[in-house]
C-alpha positions as CSV (number, residue, x, y, z in Angstrom):
1,X,119.3,77.9,117.6
2,X,115.7,78.5,118.4
3,X,113.6,75.9,116.5
4,X,110.2,77.8,117.2
5,X,110.2,79.8,114.0
6,X,111.0,76.7,112.1
7,X,108.1,74.8,113.5
8,X,105.8,77.7,112.9
9,X,106.9,77.8,109.3
10,X,106.2,74.1,109.0
11,X,102.7,74.5,110.4
12,X,101.9,77.3,108.1
13,X,103.2,75.3,105.2
14,X,101.1,72.2,106.1
15,X,97.9,74.3,106.8
16,X,98.0,76.1,103.4
17,X,98.9,72.9,101.6
18,X,95.9,71.0,103.0
19,X,93.5,74.0,102.6
20,X,94.6,74.7,99.0
21,X,94.2,70.9,98.2
22,X,90.7,70.8,99.7
23,X,89.8,74.2,98.1
24,X,90.6,72.9,94.6
25,X,88.8,69.6,95.0
26,X,85.7,70.8,93.3
27,X,86.1,71.0,89.5
28,X,83.6,73.8,89.1
29,X,84.9,76.1,91.8
30,X,88.3,77.3,91.0
31,X,90.4,77.5,88.0
32,X,93.8,75.9,87.5
33,X,95.3,79.3,88.3
34,X,94.2,79.0,91.9
35,X,96.2,75.7,92.3
36,X,99.1,76.9,90.2
37,X,99.7,80.2,92.2
38,X,99.1,78.6,95.6
39,X,101.4,75.7,94.6
40,X,104.0,78.2,93.6
41,X,103.6,80.0,96.9
42,X,104.0,76.7,98.7
43,X,107.2,75.9,96.8
44,X,108.7,79.1,98.4
45,X,107.5,77.8,101.7
46,X,109.3,74.6,101.2
47,X,112.5,76.5,100.2
48,X,112.2,78.5,103.4
49,X,111.9,75.2,105.5
50,X,114.9,73.6,103.9
51,X,117.0,76.8,104.0
52,X,116.6,77.8,107.6
53,X,119.3,80.4,107.9
54,X,118.6,82.7,104.8
55,X,116.0,85.3,104.9
56,X,115.5,85.4,101.2
57,X,113.2,82.4,101.0
58,X,110.9,83.8,103.7
59,X,110.7,87.2,102.0
60,X,109.7,85.6,98.7
61,X,107.2,83.4,100.6
62,X,105.8,86.5,102.4
63,X,105.6,88.5,99.0
64,X,103.9,85.7,97.1
65,X,101.6,85.0,100.1
66,X,100.3,88.6,99.7
67,X,99.9,88.3,96.0
68,X,97.9,85.1,96.6
69,X,95.6,86.9,99.0
70,X,94.6,89.3,96.1
71,X,94.4,86.5,93.6
72,X,92.1,84.4,95.9
73,X,89.7,87.3,96.4
74,X,89.5,87.8,92.7
75,X,89.0,84.2,91.8
76,X,86.4,83.6,94.6
77,X,84.5,86.7,93.4
78,X,84.5,85.4,89.8
79,X,84.3,81.8,90.0
80,X,82.2,81.1,93.2
81,X,78.8,82.3,91.7
82,X,79.6,80.4,88.5
83,X,80.4,77.3,90.4
84,X,77.2,77.6,92.4
85,X,75.1,77.9,89.2
86,X,76.9,74.8,87.7
87,X,76.5,72.8,90.9
88,X,72.8,73.6,91.1
89,X,72.2,72.8,87.4
90,X,73.3,69.2,87.9
91,X,70.8,68.6,90.8
92,X,73.3,66.1,92.2
93,X,73.4,66.6,96.1
94,X,77.0,65.0,96.1
95,X,78.1,67.5,93.5
96,X,76.6,70.3,95.5
97,X,78.2,69.2,98.8
98,X,81.6,68.9,97.1
99,X,81.2,72.5,95.8
100,X,80.3,73.7,99.3
101,X,83.1,71.9,100.9
102,X,85.7,73.4,98.4
103,X,84.2,76.8,98.8
104,X,84.4,76.6,102.5
105,X,88.0,75.5,102.5
106,X,89.0,78.1,100.0
107,X,87.4,80.8,102.2
108,X,89.0,79.6,105.4
109,X,92.5,79.4,103.6
110,X,91.9,83.1,102.6
111,X,90.8,84.1,106.1
112,X,93.9,82.7,107.8
113,X,96.3,84.2,105.2
114,X,96.6,87.5,107.0
115,X,97.4,85.7,110.3
116,X,100.0,83.6,108.7
117,X,101.3,86.6,106.7
118,X,102.0,88.3,110.2
119,X,103.7,85.1,111.4
120,X,105.8,85.1,108.3
121,X,106.9,88.5,108.9
122,X,107.9,87.7,112.4
123,X,110.0,84.8,111.2
124,X,111.5,87.2,108.5
125,X,112.5,89.5,111.4
126,X,114.1,86.7,113.3
127,X,116.2,85.7,110.4
128,X,117.3,89.1,109.3
129,X,118.0,92.3,111.1
130,X,117.4,94.3,108.0
131,X,113.6,94.2,108.3
132,X,113.6,94.8,112.2
133,X,113.0,98.5,111.8
134,X,109.9,98.0,109.7
135,X,107.4,100.6,110.8
136,X,103.7,101.2,109.8
137,X,102.7,104.7,110.2
138,X,100.3,105.2,113.0
139,X,101.1,101.7,114.6
140,X,104.1,102.8,116.7
141,X,103.0,101.0,120.0
142,X,102.1,97.7,118.5
143,X,104.5,94.9,119.7
144,X,106.4,93.5,116.8
145,X,106.3,96.6,114.5
146,X,107.9,99.5,116.4
147,X,111.6,99.7,117.5
148,X,111.3,101.6,120.7
149,X,108.4,100.6,122.9
150,X,109.8,101.9,126.1
151,X,110.2,105.5,125.4
152,X,113.6,105.3,123.6
153,X,115.8,103.7,126.3
154,X,116.6,100.7,124.1
155,X,118.0,100.9,120.5
156,X,115.7,100.0,117.5
157,X,115.7,96.3,116.7
158,X,116.1,95.2,120.4
159,X,119.8,94.5,120.3
160,X,122.2,96.4,122.6
161,X,125.8,95.9,122.6
162,X,126.9,96.0,126.3
163,X,130.6,96.6,125.6
164,X,130.1,99.9,123.9
165,X,128.7,103.1,125.3
166,X,125.2,103.8,124.0
167,X,123.2,107.0,123.7
168,X,120.2,105.0,124.8
169,X,121.9,104.3,128.1
170,X,123.2,107.9,128.8
171,X,121.2,108.2,132.1
172,X,122.4,104.8,133.4
173,X,125.5,104.7,135.6
174,X,128.1,102.4,134.1
175,X,130.0,100.1,136.4
176,X,133.7,100.8,136.9
177,X,136.3,98.1,137.4
178,X,135.8,95.4,139.9
179,X,138.0,95.6,143.0
180,X,139.1,92.1,143.7
181,X,141.0,93.0,146.9
182,X,137.7,93.4,148.8
183,X,136.8,89.7,148.2
184,X,138.3,86.9,150.1
185,X,140.1,84.4,148.0
186,X,138.3,81.3,147.0
187,X,138.9,78.3,149.2
188,X,139.2,74.8,147.7
């Protein structure tokens, strides 16, 4: 079993855990909804780590990950100006620095979410063949999205059963039986 997707999943989980924690440190920046939804998303990430064979936890993690992107944009748009005004009103430099740090970490978390979403999609494809033919219109030659990148000589999904004739290999000669009489016997 290849352990690279599992390691990638763990790195994604830890990165978002740390950035969510740091983004919610300031009491004036984000409401509790930010921590609750991102904690819920991380719970699906933990489920995907402890259940390495099933595609369902990764699919749920990916869906909730996408929802959290929208929620983070909305919450940052609403609460960042409010938090700025509240931190300026206190005139305490430590309070202002805490707000800036939390805002920066929340923004970094939001910026890496599309990248980690793509990585989660790749992990989902490696766990399940059902999503291997996912295609975005107009993005047919992008590795990882399209099925046939070589002009149609390999089947969609990348797997080709070599025991069965394939319409994708119609122009390739198939080998006939091996003639063992031409070979000298093995010497021991």
